[in-house]
C-alpha positions as a Python dict, from the first residue, in 0.01 Angstrom:
ca = {
    (1, 'M'): (0, 0, 0),
    (2, 'S'): (334, 67, 166),
    (3, 'A'): (600, -199, 215),
    (4, 'S'): (564, -180, 594),
    (5, 'S'): (185, -214, 569),
    (6, 'N'): (222, -515, 341),
    (7, 'K'): (475, -668, 581),
    (8, 'Q'): (237, -618, 874),
    (9, 'N'): (-46, -779, 676),
    (10, 'L'): (174, -1083, 613),
    (11, 'I'): (271, -1101, 981),
    (12, 'D'): (-98, -1085, 1075),
    (13, 'E'): (-177, -1362, 826),
    (14, 'V'): (98, -1582, 970),
    (15, 'T'): (-40, -1522, 1319),
    (16, 'Q'): (-391, -1617, 1206),
    (17, 'L'): (-268, -1924, 1020),
    (18, 'R'): (-79, -2038, 1330),
    (19, 'H'): (-395, -1987, 1534),
    (20, 'D'): (-583, -2202, 1282),
    (21, 'V'): (-315, -2474, 1305),
    (22, 'D'): (-332, -2463, 1687),
    (23, 'H'): (-710, -2509, 1668),
    (24, 'I'): (-668, -2808, 1437),
    (25, 'D'): (-406, -2956, 1672),
    (26, 'E'): (-652, -2930, 1960),
    (27, 'S'): (-920, -3100, 1748),
    (28, 'I'): (-678, -3379, 1657),
    (29, 'G'): (-597, -3428, 2026),
    (30, 'L'): (-965, -3452, 2115),
    (31, 'L'): (-1033, -3693, 1830),
    (32, 'L'): (-738, -3912, 1927),
    (33, 'T'): (-867, -3927, 2283),
    (34, 'Q'): (-1216, -4019, 2163),
    (35, 'R'): (-1077, -4283, 1929),
    (36, 'H'): (-870, -4432, 2208),
    (37, 'H'): (-1169, -4454, 2442),
    (38, 'L'): (-1380, -4620, 2173),
    (39, 'A'): (-1103, -4869, 2099),
    (40, 'Q'): (-1084, -4952, 2470),
    (41, 'E'): (-1458, -5016, 2475),
    (42, 'I'): (-1423, -5250, 2176),
    (43, 'I'): (-1142, -5435, 2354),
    (44, 'K'): (-1355, -5478, 2669),
    (45, 'R'): (-1643, -5624, 2470),
    (46, 'K'): (-1418, -5854, 2267),
    (47, 'K'): (-1263, -5985, 2590),
    (48, 'T'): (-1612, -6048, 2730),
    (49, 'L'): (-1693, -6244, 2414),
    (50, 'G'): (-1367, -6437, 2440),
    (51, 'L'): (-1241, -6293, 2112),
    (52, 'S'): (-887, -6193, 2026),
    (53, 'T'): (-834, -5823, 2086),
    (54, 'F'): (-571, -5796, 1812),
    (55, 'D'): (-693, -5794, 1452),
    (56, 'P'): (-419, -5718, 1198),
    (57, 'N'): (-676, -5738, 918),
    (58, 'R'): (-872, -5454, 1078),
    (59, 'E'): (-557, -5242, 1101),
    (60, 'E'): (-488, -5305, 732),
    (61, 'E'): (-849, -5218, 642),
    (62, 'I'): (-816, -4887, 826),
    (63, 'I'): (-496, -4795, 641),
    (64, 'L'): (-641, -4892, 303),
    (65, 'R'): (-960, -4695, 368),
    (66, 'L'): (-762, -4387, 470),
    (67, 'Q'): (-532, -4417, 168),
    (68, 'E'): (-838, -4410, -58),
    (69, 'K'): (-1008, -4128, 131),
    (70, 'F'): (-697, -3909, 167),
    (71, 'P'): (-475, -3973, -138),
    (72, 'D'): (-278, -3651, -73),
    (73, 'I'): (-138, -3796, 251),
    (74, 'P'): (165, -4011, 170),
    (75, 'T'): (122, -4376, 263),
    (76, 'E'): (435, -4363, 480),
    (77, 'V'): (283, -4081, 685),
    (78, 'L'): (-43, -4272, 737),
    (79, 'L'): (151, -4583, 836),
    (80, 'D'): (369, -4389, 1081),
    (81, 'I'): (74, -4214, 1244),
    (82, 'Y'): (-152, -4515, 1265),
    (83, 'S'): (123, -4751, 1376),
    (84, 'R'): (166, -4528, 1680),
    (85, 'I'): (-209, -4508, 1737),
    (86, 'F'): (-242, -4886, 1715),
    (87, 'E'): (52, -4934, 1951),
    (88, 'W'): (-99, -4687, 2200),
    (89, 'T'): (-422, -4885, 2197),
    (90, 'K'): (-246, -5219, 2240),
    (91, 'S'): (-17, -5092, 2516),
    (92, 'S'): (-304, -4963, 2726),
    (93, 'Q'): (-540, -5257, 2699),
    (94, 'S'): (-724, -5285, 3026),
}
């Protein structure tokens, strides 16, 4: 295999890998939207029941569960991501 052929193969692989990452990004966006809608539905029902819509214990449970399930993701990363998700949910309570 020539050097230029090998280089082209690597370029093609990078292009495919970027396509794969783009696909995952789209999936993450869809999942975040679905999660947000579900959280809004929970908030509506809790309000109807007269319950507090904020549950710090639930947030902690989520982080702990994800830490166990995905030990390769640093805790700081999970906390950063989910802090923003939780804030998004709280800021858009209807």
